[in-house]
N, C-alpha and C positions, 0 to 999 in steps of 0.2 A: 376655735382659738387654740393654740398650742398648749398641752397642759403645762403648768408651771410659769406660764408667762401671763402678763396683764396689759391691756391695750386701752386707751381711750379710742375715740372714733378717730379714725384714720383717713376718712374721705377716700379719694381715688389715688391718692399718691403712692406709688409702688416704693419709693425712699422712705416715705413715712412708715410704712407697712413693715420695711425691713428693720428700721430702727424699733419699731414697736416689738417686732418678735425677738428682737436681740436683748429686750429688757426683761431681768426677771420681775415676776410678780411681788408687789410689797406686801399682800396679804395672802392668807389661805382662801380657798375659794369658798363661795358662800354656804355651800353643803358643809364643808369642814368646819366651819365657824358656828354653823347653827348647832351641828352635832356637839362641839365641844360645849356649848352653853347648854343645852339641854341635857347633855350627860351629868354635867355638873350640878343642875338642879335634880334630877333624878338621885344622884349619889346623897345629896342633902336629905331628899324625902326619905330615902331609904333609912338612913341614920335615924332621923325622928321617928320613924314608924317603928323601929326595934327598941329605940331607947325609951320611948313613951308608952310602950304597951303595958307597963305597970299601972297605968291609970285605970286599967279595966281588968276585974277579976278573970282568973283562969276559966274557961269554958263559955264566957260571956260573948255576945255578938260583936261588941266593941274590940275585944281582945282578938276574935277571929278575923276581924276587919283589919287590924294592925298587921297581923300575921302574914296573912295571905296577901296584903299590899306590899309588905316587904318583900316576900318571896317573887311577886310579879314586877316589882320594881326592879330587883336585882338581875331578874332574868331579861328584862327589857333594856337594862344596861349591857349585858352580855351580848345581845343582838345588835346594838348600836354600836358597840365596840369593834365587832367583826365587820360591820359596814364601814366604819371609820377607817379600819385597817385597809380595806379594799380601796377605799378613795385615797387614802394617803399612798398606797402603791401606785395607784395611777397618776395622781398629780404632783406627789411630792411635796415638798415644803418649800416656802420662800426664804431665801437666806437670810441669815440675822446679819445686820449691819449696825455698826462696825462688827466685823467678824469676831468670834469667840476664840479665846487662846485655847490651847490643848487641853487644859485642866478644866476650864469651864465647859468645854464642848463635852468632855467626857461625863462631867458632873450631870448636864442636861439630859445627854443619853440615858445613863444610869436611871435617873427620876422618871424619864418617860418609859422605860421598860418595866420599871417597878408600877408605875400607874396601870399600864395596860395590862400586865399579870394580875393586878388586883380586879380590875374590870372583868377579866375572863375566868379567874381561878375563884374568886370570892362567890360568885353566884352559883357556880357547880359545887361547892363545898356546901352552900346553904342548902340546895336541894338535895344532896346526898345526905346531910344530917338529918332532913326532914323525913327521907324515905326510911332510912335505917333506924328513925325512931319511932316508925310506925304511923308518921303523920300524913295526911293527905293534903297534896297542893292542888287547890282546886282550879278549874277554868273560870277565869272571872265571870260573875254574875250567874254563875250556875252551882249546882251542887255535884258536879261531875268531875272526878279526881282525874290528874294525868296519872297514867300507868306507872307504878313503881318499878323502876329498874334495878332496886336493890331489896334484900329480903330484909325484914326486921332484925336488927342486932343492937341491942342497947349498948354493949360494949365498943361497937365500932361507932355508933351515934355519939357516945360521949367523946370518944377521941376527935371525932370530926367536927364536933361542937365547940371542943378546944381551941382547935386548929381556926374554926371561922372566926370565934370571938376574939383571939389573940391578933389575927391578921387584921380584923375589922379595928381592934384598938390601935395597932401600930399605925394603920393609916389614917388616924386623926393626925398623927405626927407628920406623914409624908405628905398628905394634903396641905397642911400648914406650910411646910417647906416650899411646896410647889406654888402657893399663894405669895409666899414672901421673897420667892426667887423672882417670881413675875414682877413684883413691887421694886425689887432692887435693881432689875434689868431696865425698868421704866423711869425710876426715880434717880437712881445714881449713877447708873452704866449708861442710861440715856440711849440705849438702843432700840431696835424696832420690835423686841421680842413679843410684847404685849400688844402693840400696834397690829402685828399681824393677824391677831385673833379678835380684834374689833371691827 
């Protein structure tokens, strides 16, 4: 099947096949949809792990689990975001119908660029913060740390942590706007923005 186009069964009819190939897909590919919802779940988990770490005392097994889980959830999001960008480059995106005007299209692009920057930059900031603070990021289910690519530097760690926390707090708002925008498209504008990802 040609990327970016969707077809039902067309049998042996060449005319039906031609019509099918000329019809843009109405939804993202299954891989794109699965990645979208998986990443949404992982972002929620990453926030829960870091926000609720205070349930456990410093140095406890529970606290270590929460922090290491936060690190690896973020790194998983980073990897999935890279994969998602590759799939998007190959398959593109189905058109929004009815089409967006210039300003709504610009707002949508800006929001999505911000989200992808968050997916890519935030995990790396977290990793850099841990390394520069002298903290180990352990390979899951082992006591083996990832090789630190940054030397311990408390001043740098404080700066990176401030950026990491600030961006994380800002993105509560960005994620909220993303959700509200999807609902606005679906319930008020009544276009296919949300349906493309279902």
